MOPAC internal coordinates of N, CA, C and O (Angstrom, degrees):
PM7 1SCF
backbone

  N    0.0000 0     0.00 0     0.00 0    0    0    0
  C    1.4245 1     0.00 0     0.00 0    1    0    0
  C    1.5700 1   106.07 1     0.00 0    2    1    0
  O    1.2310 1   122.94 1   -50.75 1    3    2    1
  N    1.3592 1   111.96 1   129.25 1    3    2    1
  C    1.4433 1   114.73 1   176.93 1    5    3    2
  C    1.5044 1   110.14 1   -71.67 1    6    5    3
  O    1.2310 1   122.82 1   -28.49 1    7    6    5
  N    1.3729 1   112.21 1   151.51 1    7    6    5
  C    1.4326 1   118.42 1   170.47 1    9    7    6
  C    1.4571 1   111.80 1   -74.63 1   10    9    7
  O    1.2310 1   120.13 1   -12.70 1   11   10    9
  N    1.3525 1   117.36 1   167.30 1   11   10    9
  C    1.5496 1   116.98 1  -179.53 1   13   11   10
  C    1.4621 1   108.23 1   -62.59 1   14   13   11
  O    1.2310 1   117.56 1   138.32 1   15   14   13
  N    1.3984 1   122.24 1   -41.68 1   15   14   13
  C    1.4109 1   121.59 1   179.78 1   17   15   14
  C    1.4760 1   115.31 1   -63.01 1   18   17   15
  O    1.2310 1   119.05 1   146.61 1   19   18   17
  N    1.3474 1   119.41 1   -33.39 1   19   18   17
  C    1.5355 1   124.07 1   173.45 1   21   19   18
  C    1.4155 1   105.91 1   -69.47 1   22   21   19
  O    1.2310 1   116.18 1   139.14 1   23   22   21
  N    1.3292 1   124.86 1   -40.86 1   23   22   21
  C    1.4322 1   126.57 1  -175.41 1   25   23   22
  C    1.5483 1   107.28 1   -61.45 1   26   25   23
  O    1.2310 1   119.37 1   141.50 1   27   26   25
  N    1.3947 1   118.80 1   -38.50 1   27   26   25
  C    1.4565 1   121.78 1  -172.12 1   29   27   26
  C    1.5751 1   109.30 1   -84.47 1   30   29   27
  O    1.2310 1   118.81 1   174.50 1   31   30   29
  N    1.2195 1   119.88 1    -5.50 1   31   30   29
  C    1.5136 1   126.05 1  -175.33 1   33   31   30
  C    1.6062 1   106.78 1   -77.91 1   34   33   31
  O    1.2310 1   122.10 1   -51.00 1   35   34   33
  N    1.3566 1   113.58 1   129.00 1   35   34   33
  C    1.4406 1   122.28 1   179.03 1   37   35   34
  C    1.5374 1   108.17 1   -91.85 1   38   37   35
  O    1.2310 1   121.28 1   -57.93 1   39   38   37
  N    1.2791 1   115.15 1   122.07 1   39   38   37
  C    1.4891 1   120.91 1   175.96 1   41   39   38
  C    1.5121 1   111.46 1  -112.60 1   42   41   39
  O    1.2310 1   119.56 1   -68.78 1   43   42   41
  N    1.2844 1   118.44 1   111.22 1   43   42   41
  C    1.5441 1   119.53 1   174.17 1   45   43   42
  C    1.4310 1   108.73 1   -70.18 1   46   45   43
  O    1.2310 1   119.73 1   -52.68 1   47   46   45
  N    1.3000 1   118.12 1   127.32 1   47   46   45
  C    1.5028 1   126.14 1  -174.25 1   49   47   46
  C    1.6502 1   112.59 1   -67.16 1   50   49   47
  O    1.2310 1   122.48 1   158.72 1   51   50   49
  N    1.3461 1   112.85 1   -21.28 1   51   50   49
  C    1.5223 1   117.65 1  -174.02 1   53   51   50
  C    1.4955 1   111.18 1   -99.04 1   54   53   51
  O    1.2310 1   119.87 1   169.85 1   55   54   53
  N    1.3144 1   117.86 1   -10.15 1   55   54   53
  C    1.4565 1   120.80 1  -173.71 1   57   55   54
  C    1.5277 1   106.16 1  -135.80 1   58   57   55
  O    1.2310 1   123.21 1    -6.09 1   59   58   57
  N    1.3204 1   111.45 1   173.91 1   59   58   57
  C    1.4890 1   115.99 1   179.20 1   61   59   58
  C    1.5830 1   103.70 1  -101.03 1   62   61   59
  O    1.2310 1   116.33 1  -167.83 1   63   62   61
  N    1.2245 1   124.58 1    12.17 1   63   62   61
  C    1.4148 1   130.33 1  -175.35 1   65   63   62
  C    1.5997 1   102.27 1   -72.95 1   66   65   63
  O    1.2310 1   121.21 1   -51.72 1   67   66   65
  N    1.3289 1   115.29 1   128.28 1   67   66   65
  C    1.4539 1   125.64 1   174.81 1   69   67   66
  C    1.4837 1   109.97 1  -126.50 1   70   69   67
  O    1.2310 1   123.64 1   -58.68 1   71   70   69
  N    1.3593 1   110.63 1   121.32 1   71   70   69
  C    1.3900 1   114.08 1  -179.58 1   73   71   70
  C    1.5320 1   112.55 1  -131.55 1   74   73   71
  O    1.2310 1   119.44 1   -50.80 1   75   74   73
  N    1.2898 1   118.67 1   129.20 1   75   74   73
  C    1.4798 1   121.43 1  -172.91 1   77   75   74
  C    1.4887 1   107.72 1   -74.41 1   78   77   75
  O    1.2310 1   123.39 1   -39.81 1   79   78   77
  N    1.2895 1   111.12 1   140.19 1   79   78   77
  C    1.4868 1   116.79 1   176.87 1   81   79   78
  C    1.4771 1   108.61 1   -97.13 1   82   81   79
  O    1.2310 1   121.10 1   -23.82 1   83   82   81
  N    1.3166 1   115.51 1   156.18 1   83   82   81
  C    1.5440 1   120.11 1   174.38 1   85   83   82
  C    1.4230 1   107.50 1   -76.27 1   86   85   83
  O    1.2310 1   117.99 1   -58.11 1   87   86   85
  N    1.2721 1   121.44 1   121.89 1   87   86   85
  C    1.4682 1   124.28 1  -179.21 1   89   87   86
  C    1.5897 1   109.05 1   -61.96 1   90   89   87
  O    1.2310 1   123.91 1   -39.45 1   91   90   89
  N    1.3570 1   110.10 1   140.55 1   91   90   89
  C    1.4812 1   116.14 1   177.58 1   93   91   90
  C    1.5180 1   103.39 1  -124.29 1   94   93   91
  O    1.2310 1   123.85 1    -4.44 1   95   94   93
  N    1.3606 1   110.23 1   175.56 1   95   94   93
  C    1.4485 1   115.88 1   177.46 1   97   95   94
  C    1.5500 1   114.20 1   -64.69 1   98   97   95
  O    1.2310 1   123.25 1   152.97 1   99   98   97
  N    1.3974 1   111.38 1   -27.03 1   99   98   97
  C    1.4406 1   115.07 1   176.34 1  101   99   98
  C    1.4319 1   112.15 1   -67.87 1  102  101   99
  O    1.2310 1   117.47 1   138.82 1  103  102  101
  N    1.3821 1   122.42 1   -41.18 1  103  102  101
  C    1.3836 1   126.86 1   170.18 1  105  103  102
  C    1.5325 1   112.24 1   -53.82 1  106  105  103
  O    1.2310 1   119.46 1   130.33 1  107  106  105
  N    1.2710 1   118.63 1   -49.67 1  107  106  105
  C    1.4409 1   120.56 1   176.93 1  109  107  106
  C    1.4818 1   114.54 1   -57.18 1  110  109  107
  O    1.2310 1   121.47 1   135.48 1  111  110  109
  N    1.3483 1   114.80 1   -44.52 1  111  110  109
  C    1.5079 1   119.01 1  -178.16 1  113  111  110
  C    1.5381 1   111.18 1   -65.12 1  114  113  111
  O    1.2310 1   123.30 1   137.86 1  115  114  113
  N    1.4398 1   111.28 1   -42.14 1  115  114  113
  C    1.5114 1   112.77 1  -179.14 1  117  115  114
  C    1.5236 1   111.51 1   -71.26 1  118  117  115
  O    1.2310 1   118.55 1   140.56 1  119  118  117
  N    1.2550 1   120.38 1   -39.44 1  119  118  117
  C    1.5046 1   121.19 1   172.45 1  121  119  118
  C    1.5869 1   113.08 1   -60.07 1  122  121  119
  O    1.2310 1   121.03 1   134.66 1  123  122  121
  N    1.3768 1   115.64 1   -45.34 1  123  122  121
  C    1.4002 1   117.19 1   172.04 1  125  123  122
  C    1.5171 1   119.79 1   -56.73 1  126  125  123
  O    1.2310 1   124.68 1   143.67 1  127  126  125
  N    1.3333 1   108.62 1   -36.33 1  127  126  125
  C    1.4227 1   112.18 1   174.52 1  129  127  126
  C    1.5010 1   116.40 1   -65.12 1  130  129  127
  O    1.2310 1   120.31 1   141.59 1  131  130  129
  N    1.3024 1   117.02 1   -38.41 1  131  130  129
  C    1.4646 1   124.47 1   173.12 1  133  131  130
  C    1.5282 1   110.46 1   -58.96 1  134  133  131
  O    1.2310 1   121.77 1   131.76 1  135  134  133
  N    1.2392 1   114.21 1   -48.24 1  135  134  133
  C    1.5151 1   117.46 1  -178.98 1  137  135  134
  C    1.4318 1   113.64 1   -66.14 1  138  137  135
  O    1.2310 1   119.30 1   141.48 1  139  138  137
  N    1.3691 1   118.94 1   -38.52 1  139  138  137
  C    1.4654 1   124.99 1   172.44 1  141  139  138
  C    1.4686 1   114.48 1   -59.62 1  142  141  139
  O    1.2310 1   121.85 1   137.14 1  143  142  141
  N    1.2746 1   114.06 1   -42.86 1  143  142  141
  C    1.5721 1   121.04 1   176.48 1  145  143  142
  C    1.4984 1   108.60 1   -63.98 1  146  145  143
  O    1.2310 1   118.73 1   140.56 1  147  146  145
  N    1.2380 1   120.03 1   -39.44 1  147  146  145
  C    1.4324 1   116.85 1  -176.26 1  149  147  146
  C    1.5820 1   109.07 1   -74.81 1  150  149  147
  O    1.2310 1   121.67 1   146.35 1  151  150  149
  N    1.3904 1   114.41 1   -33.65 1  151  150  149
  C    1.5392 1   117.02 1   172.36 1  153  151  150
  C    1.4699 1   112.14 1   -67.46 1  154  153  151
  O    1.2310 1   119.15 1   151.38 1  155  154  153
  N    1.2798 1   119.23 1   -28.62 1  155  154  153
  C    1.4293 1   120.38 1   177.70 1  157  155  154
  C    1.5674 1   113.12 1   -60.19 1  158  157  155
  O    1.2310 1   121.77 1   141.07 1  159  158  157
  N    1.3413 1   114.21 1   -38.93 1  159  158  157
  C    1.4435 1   121.60 1   178.76 1  161  159  158
  C    1.4914 1   109.21 1   -63.89 1  162  161  159
  O    1.2310 1   118.70 1   133.07 1  163  162  161
  N    1.3823 1   120.08 1   -46.93 1  163  162  161
  C    1.4269 1   123.92 1  -177.77 1  165  163  162
  C    1.5453 1   110.05 1   -65.86 1  166  165  163
  O    1.2310 1   118.62 1   139.26 1  167  166  165
  N    1.2233 1   120.24 1   -40.74 1  167  166  165
  C    1.4898 1   125.50 1   177.34 1  169  167  166
  C    1.5941 1   111.33 1   -63.74 1  170  169  167
  O    1.2310 1   125.60 1   133.18 1  171  170  169
  N    1.3730 1   106.85 1   -46.82 1  171  170  169
  C    1.5096 1   111.75 1   176.74 1  173  171  170
  C    1.5230 1   114.97 1   -57.91 1  174  173  171
  O    1.2310 1   120.37 1   138.06 1  175  174  173
  N    1.3159 1   116.90 1   -41.94 1  175  174  173
  C    1.4386 1   121.59 1  -179.26 1  177  175  174
  C    1.5442 1   108.43 1   -61.46 1  178  177  175
  O    1.2310 1   119.06 1   135.27 1  179  178  177
  N    1.2682 1   119.40 1   -44.73 1  179  178  177
  C    1.4579 1   120.91 1   177.42 1  181  179  178
  C    1.4962 1   111.41 1   -60.53 1  182  181  179
  O    1.2310 1   120.53 1   131.95 1  183  182  181
  N    1.2581 1   116.58 1   -48.05 1  183  182  181
  C    1.4619 1   125.45 1  -177.35 1  185  183  182
  C    1.5906 1   109.09 1   -61.07 1  186  185  183
  O    1.2310 1   118.88 1   134.44 1  187  186  185
  N    1.4403 1   119.75 1   -45.56 1  187  186  185
  C    1.2685 1   121.97 1   178.98 1  189  187  186
  C    1.5008 1   117.11 1   -64.64 1  190  189  187
  O    1.2310 1   122.44 1   149.70 1  191  190  189
  N    1.4133 1   112.93 1   -30.30 1  191  190  189
  C    1.4416 1   117.63 1   175.66 1  193  191  190
  C    1.5255 1   113.60 1   -82.66 1  194  193  191
  O    1.2310 1   120.19 1  -178.33 1  195  194  193
  N    1.3014 1   117.24 1     1.67 1  195  194  193
  C    1.4083 1   118.83 1   179.17 1  197  195  194
  C    1.4536 1   114.19 1    75.81 1  198  197  195
  O    1.2310 1   119.31 1  -157.62 1  199  198  197
  N    1.3752 1   118.91 1    22.38 1  199  198  197
  C    1.4403 1   123.67 1  -176.78 1  201  199  198
  C    1.5006 1   107.32 1  -108.03 1  202  201  199
  O    1.2310 1   120.27 1   -27.14 1  203  202  201
  N    1.3927 1   117.09 1   152.86 1  203  202  201
  C    1.4086 1   123.26 1   176.29 1  205  203  202
  C    1.5351 1   105.86 1   -69.94 1  206  205  203
  O    1.2310 1   121.28 1   -38.15 1  207  206  205
  N    1.3470 1   115.17 1   141.85 1  207  206  205
  C    1.3929 1   123.36 1   169.03 1  209  207  206
  C    1.5039 1   113.85 1   -67.16 1  210  209  207
  O    1.2310 1   120.32 1   -59.60 1  211  210  209
  N    1.3170 1   117.00 1   120.40 1  211  210  209
  C    1.4865 1   119.74 1  -175.60 1  213  211  210
  C    1.5227 1   109.80 1   -57.75 1  214  213  211
  O    1.2310 1   120.79 1   -33.78 1  215  214  213
  N    1.3967 1   116.10 1   146.22 1  215  214  213
  C    1.4724 1   117.36 1  -175.88 1  217  215  214
  C    1.6449 1   112.50 1   -61.52 1  218  217  215
  O    1.2310 1   121.03 1   152.24 1  219  218  217
  N    1.3373 1   115.63 1   -27.76 1  219  218  217
  C    1.3548 1   113.94 1   178.35 1  221  219  218
  C    1.5854 1   114.84 1   -60.44 1  222  221  219
  O    1.2310 1   121.97 1   138.88 1  223  222  221
  N    1.2902 1   113.83 1   -41.12 1  223  222  221
  C    1.5023 1   119.98 1   175.78 1  225  223  222
  C    1.5392 1   107.93 1   -68.53 1  226  225  223
  O    1.2310 1   117.69 1   145.18 1  227  226  225
  N    1.2885 1   122.00 1   -34.82 1  227  226  225
  C    1.4393 1   125.35 1   179.06 1  229  227  226
  C    1.5681 1   111.18 1   -65.54 1  230  229  227
  O    1.2310 1   121.23 1   142.87 1  231  230  229
  N    1.2794 1   115.25 1   -37.13 1  231  230  229
  C    1.4527 1   119.97 1   176.74 1  233  231  230
  C    1.5416 1   114.81 1   -77.35 1  234  233  231
  O    1.2310 1   122.63 1   143.19 1  235  234  233
  N    1.3143 1   112.57 1   -36.81 1  235  234  233
  C    1.5299 1   122.12 1  -177.62 1  237  235  234
  C    1.4870 1   110.41 1   -62.94 1  238  237  235
  O    1.2310 1   117.99 1   130.30 1  239  238  237
  N    1.2928 1   121.44 1   -49.70 1  239  238  237
  C    1.4567 1   122.90 1  -177.16 1  241  239  238
  C    1.6034 1   114.81 1   -57.88 1  242  241  239
  O    1.2310 1   119.82 1   130.46 1  243  242  241
  N    1.3082 1   117.94 1   -49.54 1  243  242  241
  C    1.3842 1   118.60 1   174.56 1  245  243  242
  C    1.5984 1   117.54 1   -56.38 1  246  245  243
  O    1.2310 1   125.29 1   138.91 1  247  246  245
  N    1.3961 1   107.45 1   -41.09 1  247  246  245
  C    1.5050 1   114.72 1   175.09 1  249  247  246
  C    1.4695 1   110.97 1   -57.48 1  250  249  247
  O    1.2310 1   118.80 1   137.35 1  251  250  249
  N    1.3732 1   119.89 1   -42.65 1  251  250  249
  C    1.5239 1   118.71 1   176.27 1  253  251  250
  C    1.4590 1   111.07 1   -63.69 1  254  253  251
  O    1.2310 1   121.48 1   130.67 1  255  254  253
  N    1.4266 1   114.78 1   -49.33 1  255  254  253
  C    1.4810 1   114.91 1  -179.11 1  257  255  254
  C    1.5367 1   117.63 1   -52.66 1  258  257  255
  O    1.2310 1   123.60 1   142.32 1  259  258  257
  N    1.3939 1   110.70 1   -37.68 1  259  258  257
  C    1.4128 1   117.82 1  -176.51 1  261  259  258
  C    1.5800 1   117.52 1   -87.21 1  262  261  259
  O    1.2310 1   121.93 1  -172.10 1  263  262  261
  N    1.3717 1   113.90 1     7.90 1  263  262  261
  C    1.4348 1   118.69 1  -174.04 1  265  263  262
  C    1.4620 1   116.38 1   -60.39 1  266  265  263
  O    1.2310 1   119.83 1   146.48 1  267  266  265
  N    1.3385 1   117.93 1   -33.52 1  267  266  265
  C    1.4528 1   123.14 1  -179.67 1  269  267  266
  C    1.4903 1   113.80 1   -76.05 1  270  269  267
  O    1.2310 1   121.38 1   161.66 1  271  270  269
  N    1.4278 1   114.97 1   -18.34 1  271  270  269
  C    1.4681 1   111.81 1   175.97 1  273  271  270
  C    1.4818 1   107.52 1   -98.54 1  274  273  271
  O    1.2310 1   119.50 1   156.49 1  275  274  273
  N    1.2533 1   118.56 1   -23.51 1  275  274  273
  C    1.5133 1   122.46 1   172.87 1  277  275  274
  C    1.4945 1   114.64 1   -64.96 1  278  277  275
  O    1.2310 1   123.06 1   136.01 1  279  278  277
  N    1.4695 1   111.74 1   -43.99 1  279  278  277
  C    1.4057 1   119.51 1   176.57 1  281  279  278
  C    1.4539 1   112.45 1  -123.06 1  282  281  279
  O    1.2310 1   120.66 1   -94.46 1  283  282  281
  N    1.3659 1   116.35 1    85.54 1  283  282  281
  C    1.5153 1   117.47 1  -173.38 1  285  283  282
  C    1.6084 1   111.85 1   -68.09 1  286  285  283
  O    1.2310 1   120.56 1   158.27 1  287  286  285
  N    1.3257 1   116.53 1   -21.73 1  287  286  285
  C    1.4786 1   120.74 1   171.98 1  289  287  286
  C    1.5079 1   108.89 1   -95.42 1  290  289  287
  O    1.2310 1   120.48 1   -52.80 1  291  290  289
  N    1.3216 1   116.68 1   127.20 1  291  290  289
  C    1.5134 1   115.92 1  -178.31 1  293  291  290
  C    1.5193 1   118.54 1   -71.30 1  294  293  291
  O    1.2310 1   119.08 1   162.22 1  295  294  293
  N    1.2987 1   119.36 1   -17.78 1  295  294  293
  C    1.4518 1   127.83 1   179.15 1  297  295  294
  C    1.5402 1   111.11 1   -52.76 1  298  297  295
  O    1.2310 1   119.57 1   121.18 1  299  298  297
  N    1.4257 1   118.43 1   -58.82 1  299  298  297
  C    1.5004 1   115.21 1  -176.31 1  301  299  298
  C    1.5362 1   117.69 1   -91.83 1  302  301  299
  O    1.2310 1   118.74 1  -156.47 1  303  302  301
  N    1.3569 1   120.01 1    23.53 1  303  302  301
  C    1.3665 1   124.34 1  -174.23 1  305  303  302
  C    1.5355 1   110.87 1   -61.73 1  306  305  303
  O    1.2310 1   121.32 1   -50.35 1  307  306  305
  N    1.3271 1   115.08 1   129.65 1  307  306  305
  C    1.5722 1   121.67 1  -178.48 1  309  307  306
  C    1.6321 1    99.07 1  -120.17 1  310  309  307
  O    1.2310 1   120.14 1   -70.12 1  311  310  309
  N    1.3246 1   117.33 1   109.88 1  311  310  309
  C    1.3868 1   117.33 1   171.86 1  313  311  310
  C    1.6379 1   113.11 1   -78.10 1  314  313  311
  O    1.2310 1   121.77 1   -36.54 1  315  314  313
  N    1.3274 1   114.23 1   143.46 1  315  314  313
  C    1.4426 1   115.79 1   176.67 1  317  315  314
  C    1.5965 1   107.98 1   -63.53 1  318  317  315
  O    1.2310 1   122.12 1   -24.35 1  319  318  317
  N    1.2505 1   113.55 1   155.65 1  319  318  317
  C    1.4381 1   121.82 1   171.85 1  321  319  318
  C    1.5580 1   109.02 1   -85.08 1  322  321  319
  O    1.2310 1   124.68 1   -47.43 1  323  322  321
  N    1.3791 1   108.62 1   132.57 1  323  322  321
  C    1.5219 1   108.61 1   176.05 1  325  323  322
  C    1.5003 1   112.87 1   -65.52 1  326  325  323
  O    1.2310 1   122.18 1   -26.16 1  327  326  325
  N    1.3156 1   113.43 1   153.84 1  327  326  325
  C    1.5085 1   116.96 1   178.46 1  329  327  326
  C    1.5130 1   114.44 1   -66.66 1  330  329  327
  O    1.2310 1   120.10 1   180.00 1  331  330  329

């Protein structure tokens, strides 16, 4: 999984030039969506196996969903670590 900083890095396909982009709320929302989709898989596996979803996953998902209200400015965004 890429970090948020890696996600916001622009890589030109024809050169080796790498330039960091200034994070925007769109970056935050897109990265959050990727992390939520990954967590969907984990939660689905627990559910399909008939197991209770661990509390770490239960707490992680709302923390991701609320990231844009917790950090209204995209510059200091700190994403929670997945369980």
